[in-house]
C-alpha positions in Angstrom: -2.9 -76.6 -12.0 -0.7 -73.9 -9.8 1.6 -72.4 -12.4 -1.2 -71.1 -14.5 -2.9 -70.0 -11.4 0.6 -67.3 -10.7 0.0 -65.2 -13.8 -3.6 -64.4 -13.3 -3.6 -63.7 -9.8 -0.6 -60.9 -11.6 -2.2 -59.8 -14.4 -6.0 -59.3 -11.7 -2.5 -57.4 -9.2 -1.1 -55.6 -12.2 -4.3 -54.6 -13.7 -5.9 -53.1 -10.2 -3.4 -51.5 -9.2 -3.3 -49.7 -12.7 -6.9 -48.8 -12.0 -5.9 -47.7 -8.7 -3.2 -45.1 -9.7 -5.4 -42.1 -11.3 -7.6 -42.2 -8.3 -4.1 -42.3 -5.7 -2.6 -39.2 -8.3 -5.5 -37.0 -7.9 -4.9 -37.7 -4.2 -1.9 -36.9 -4.0 -1.8 -34.1 -6.1 -5.2 -32.6 -3.7 -3.1 -32.9 -1.3 -0.4 -31.1 -2.1 -2.5 -28.5 -3.5 -4.0 -28.5 0.1 -0.1 -28.3 1.6 1.0 -24.9 -0.7 -2.8 -23.0 -0.5 -1.6 -23.2 3.6 1.6 -22.3 2.7 0.8 -19.2 0.8 -1.9 -18.5 3.3 1.2 -18.5 6.2 3.4 -16.1 3.3 0.7 -13.8 3.2 -0.1 -14.1 7.0 2.9 -13.1 8.4 3.2 -9.7 5.6 -0.1 -9.0 7.0 0.9 -9.5 10.4 4.6 -7.4 9.4 3.3 -4.5 8.3 1.1 -4.2 11.0 3.6 -4.0 13.6 5.4 -1.7 11.5 2.6 1.1 11.3 2.2 0.7 15.1 5.5 1.1 15.8 6.0 4.3 13.6 2.8 5.5 14.3 4.3 5.5 18.4 7.5 7.0 16.9 5.0 9.8 14.5 3.0 11.2 17.8 6.1 11.4 19.4 7.5 13.5 16.7 4.1 15.8 16.5 4.5 16.2 20.4 7.7 17.1 20.5 7.1 20.1 17.5 4.4 21.9 19.9 6.7 21.6 22.9 9.1 24.5 24.2 12.6 23.2 24.6 12.8 20.0 22.1 15.6 19.6 19.9 14.1 19.8 16.3 13.6 17.3 14.1 16.2 16.6 11.1 14.3 16.5 8.0 15.6 13.1 6.9 13.7 11.8 10.3 11.2 13.2 10.3 8.0 11.2 9.5 4.8 11.8 7.6 0.7 10.8 7.0 -1.0 10.6 4.4 -4.9 10.5 5.7 -8.1 9.6 2.6 -10.8 9.6 4.8 -13.1 8.8 1.9 -11.5 5.7 1.3 -11.0 5.2 4.9 -6.7 4.9 4.4 -4.4 6.3 7.5 -1.0 5.4 7.6 2.6 6.4 8.6 5.0 6.8 5.2 8.2 6.0 5.4 11.2 7.1 3.0 11.4 5.2 0.2 9.9 3.3 -2.3 11.9 -0.4 -2.6 9.6 -3.6 -1.7 11.3 -3.7 0.8 9.8 -0.5 1.7 6.7 -1.0 0.4 5.9 -3.7 2.8 6.1 -1.1 6.2 4.2 1.7 4.5 3.3 3.6 1.5 6.9 5.5 0.2 7.7 8.4 -0.6 9.5 8.7 -3.2 13.1 10.4 -2.2 14.3 12.2 -5.3 10.7 13.6 -5.4 9.4 16.9 -3.2 8.7 16.2 0.2 5.1 16.5 0.9 3.7 19.7 1.6 6.4 21.6 0.2 6.8 23.8 -2.9 7.3 20.4 -5.8 6.0 17.3 -6.7 5.5 14.9 -4.1 5.2 10.9 -5.1 4.5 8.4 -2.6 3.7 4.8 -3.9 1.9 1.7 -2.8 1.0 -1.4 -3.2 -2.5 -2.1 -4.6 -3.1 -5.2 -2.4 -2.3 -3.6 0.9 -2.7 0.5 2.0 -3.7 2.1 -1.5 -5.7 -1.4 -2.1 -9.1 2.1 -2.8 -7.6 4.7 -4.5 -9.4 4.5 -7.6 -12.5 5.9 -5.7 -10.6 8.9 -5.9 -12.4 11.5 -8.1 -12.1 15.0 -8.8 -13.0 17.0 -5.4 -11.9 14.5 -2.9 -9.0 15.1 0.2 -6.3 14.4 0.9 -4.7 14.8 3.7 -1.3 15.3 5.0 0.4 15.4 8.8 3.9 16.5 8.5 6.6 18.8 11.2 3.2 20.1 13.5 1.6 20.8 10.0 -1.4 19.3 8.0 -1.5 20.5 4.2 -4.7 19.4 3.1 -4.8 17.9 -1.3 -7.4 18.4 -4.0 -8.3 15.3 -5.6 -8.0 16.7 -9.6 -7.5 14.0 -11.7 -6.4 10.5 -12.6 -5.0 8.6 -15.6 -3.6 5.2 -15.7 -0.3 4.5 -17.3 2.9 2.4 -18.5 5.7 1.8 -16.1 8.0 3.2 -17.9 6.2 6.7 -18.0 7.9 9.2 -15.8 6.3 12.1 -16.9 4.2 11.5 -13.8 6.6 12.1 -11.5 8.6 15.1 -12.5 8.3 18.3 -11.0 6.2 20.9 -10.3 7.1 24.7 -9.4 3.3 24.8 -7.2 2.7 22.2 -4.6 1.7 19.0 -5.3 0.5 15.5 -4.2 0.8 12.2 -6.3 -0.2 9.3 -5.1 0.7 6.0 -7.8 0.3 2.4 -7.5 0.1 -0.8 -10.2 -3.3 -1.2 -11.7 -5.3 -3.2 -12.8 -6.2 -2.8 -8.9 -7.0 -6.5 -8.8 -5.2 -8.4 -10.9 -3.6 -12.1 -10.7 -0.3 -12.0 -10.6 2.7 -8.7 -11.3 -0.4 -6.1 -12.6 1.2 -4.0 -16.3 0.0 -0.8 -15.3 0.4 1.8 -13.4 -2.7 4.1 -11.9 -2.4 7.5 -11.4 -3.4 9.9 -8.7 -3.1 13.9 -9.1 -4.3 16.1 -6.0 -3.3 19.9 -5.7 -2.5 22.0 -2.1 -5.4 23.6 -0.8 -5.1 24.4 1.7 -2.4 24.3 5.4 -2.1 24.8 9.1 -0.4 23.9 12.3 -1.7 20.8 14.0 -4.3 20.7 15.7 -6.0 24.2 14.8 -8.5 24.9 12.1 -7.4 25.3 9.0 -7.2 28.6 7.0 -10.7 27.2 5.5 -12.8 26.6 8.3 -11.6 30.0 9.9 -12.4 32.0 6.8 -15.9 29.0 6.8 -16.6 30.2 10.3 -16.1 33.9 10.0 -19.1 34.1 7.4 -21.3 33.6 10.7 -19.9 36.1 13.1 
């Protein structure tokens, strides 16, 4: 009698475990996904926090440079250490540009490609940025929109002339020019999941320049019409 019950109990236990296994698997999978999600959120949050701190530090340094340029007696700052600020009113972009376009450089801010012209000078100055941070909205820019560069006590105003979507290997967009231009580049499509396969390029030309804190030539000419 007892020996007959034992196989029946084992069979019942095995059946119960077999039925329970899918629920346990789903539970562990759900727990694993939650842990992975929390980890990703923590990583992204840490990246954004590091970027914010870097920009705060760079902005303080930029303000000090801007003050020293207009203050007599201060030693000149070398071109290699002179910071650039890019402002695009239409998309509320205001960031300090770093030198270099490596992944590490771009984690601190938009990056100036070192082999291209210095922003504000003759030639094609190229600045790149991540599509999910600083350059998230540059796809909204259209012909006529303004981009402002502040550097070395000067304000350079560029006007967007067009934009183009190219493949990463298309280097024609960074080729030198004989006139002062500014080119912004980011990955495309903007909301693509994973490494984006293309590049969005925004072209602009220099239309005005002035000393920092002083009215531009355009503003002076405009005000002169009413005098």
